[in-house]
C-alpha positions in Angstrom: -34.5 -12.8 -28.0 -33.9 -14.0 -24.5 -30.3 -14.9 -23.8 -29.4 -16.4 -20.6 -26.6 -15.6 -18.2 -25.0 -18.6 -16.3 -22.6 -17.4 -13.9 -20.0 -20.0 -12.5 -18.9 -20.8 -9.3 -15.2 -20.7 -8.3 -14.0 -23.0 -5.7 -11.3 -20.8 -3.5 -10.3 -22.2 -0.3 -13.5 -24.2 0.7 -15.9 -21.4 0.1 -18.0 -21.0 -3.5 -17.5 -17.3 -5.2 -19.0 -16.4 -8.5 -16.6 -15.1 -11.1 -18.0 -11.6 -10.8 -17.1 -11.4 -7.2 -13.7 -13.1 -7.1 -12.6 -10.2 -9.8 -14.1 -7.6 -7.7 -11.6 -8.6 -4.7 -8.8 -8.3 -7.1 -9.8 -4.6 -7.8 -7.3 -3.0 -5.5 -4.5 -5.0 -7.7 -6.0 -3.9 -10.6 -6.2 -0.1 -9.8 -2.8 -0.8 -8.3 -1.2 -1.8 -11.8 -3.5 0.5 -13.9 -4.2 3.5 -12.1 -1.4 4.4 -10.0 1.1 5.0 -12.1 -0.8 7.7 -14.2 -0.8 9.7 -10.7 0.8 12.9 -11.3 0.6 15.9 -9.4 2.2 19.2 -8.2 3.5 18.7 -4.4 5.0 22.1 -2.6 6.8 21.5 0.4 9.2 22.4 2.8 12.3 19.8 2.9 13.5 21.0 6.3 17.2 20.0 5.3 18.0 23.9 4.9 19.7 23.2 8.5 22.3 21.5 7.1 25.1 22.7 5.2 25.2 20.0 2.4 21.4 21.7 1.3 20.8 24.7 -0.1 19.5 27.7 1.4 16.2 27.4 -0.6 13.8 25.0 1.9 10.7 24.9 -0.9 11.1 21.5 -3.2 8.0 20.3 -5.3 7.2 17.0 -6.4 5.6 15.7 -8.9 5.5 11.5 -8.9 5.5 10.2 -5.7 4.0 12.5 -3.0 0.2 11.2 -3.8 1.2 7.9 -5.2 2.5 7.1 -2.1 -0.5 8.1 0.1 -2.8 6.6 -2.7 -0.6 3.5 -2.6 -0.8 3.1 1.4 -4.5 3.7 1.0 -5.0 0.5 -1.4 -3.0 -1.3 0.6 -5.4 -0.1 4.0 -7.5 -1.3 1.2 -6.6 -5.0 1.1 -6.0 -5.8 4.4 -10.2 -4.4 5.3 -10.9 -7.4 2.1 -8.8 -9.8 3.7 -9.9 -9.5 7.2 -13.7 -9.1 5.8 -13.3 -12.1 3.7 -11.9 -13.8 6.7 -14.7 -12.6 9.1 -17.3 -13.4 6.7 -16.1 -17.2 5.4 -15.7 -17.6 9.1 -11.9 -19.2 8.5 -8.8 -18.9 10.4 -5.6 -17.0 8.6 -3.0 -19.4 8.6 0.4 -18.4 9.0 2.8 -20.2 6.3 6.5 -20.4 6.9 7.2 -18.3 3.8 6.2 -15.0 5.5 8.5 -15.5 8.4 11.0 -13.3 6.8 8.6 -10.9 5.7 7.5 -10.3 9.1 11.1 -9.7 10.4 11.9 -7.1 7.8 8.3 -5.3 8.9 9.5 -5.4 12.3 12.9 -4.5 11.6 11.6 -1.1 9.9 9.3 -0.5 12.3 12.1 -1.0 14.9 14.2 1.6 12.2 11.2 4.0 12.2 10.9 4.1 16.3 14.3 4.5 16.9 15.1 7.1 14.8 16.7 10.7 15.1 14.6 11.7 12.3 11.7 9.6 12.8 9.4 12.1 11.0 11.4 11.4 7.6 10.4 7.8 8.1 6.6 8.8 8.9 6.5 11.7 5.7 8.6 10.5 3.6 11.6 12.8 2.6 13.2 14.9 0.1 12.4 13.4 -3.9 12.0 9.9 -1.7 8.3 9.2 -0.6 8.4 5.7 0.6 7.2 6.0 4.3 7.3 3.0 6.5 3.7 2.9 6.0 4.3 2.2 2.0 7.3 -0.4 3.2 4.8 -2.5 5.0 2.6 -2.0 1.8 5.1 -3.6 -0.1 
């Protein structure tokens, strides 16, 4: 007995894709929702905050949850951007700017300007003590 599997085509923006290809394009989203919350690994680092009177003398700190999740999330966001650009080039379509994205672009611009003009821009680029959400992570959101 042989069974025949048919693959249905899904129309998306003028292009036809198979269901398996559409699911493959959603892989970064699945990864972010399923695997990213499970990442737990200890990262020991120097905070650089012991120069301030309000911080303790011990400059060493450990983080279990946020540091590696941050960089994994930034990598997934980079993959999503590559997929979007690759699909636009492959399908020979242009990316359209919708009006609803204008506040998002304003937020991204202000976050970049804030990081660049900050006296402590290294904290904006690498993340900070118990708060590892750098500028790349904010732009990924």
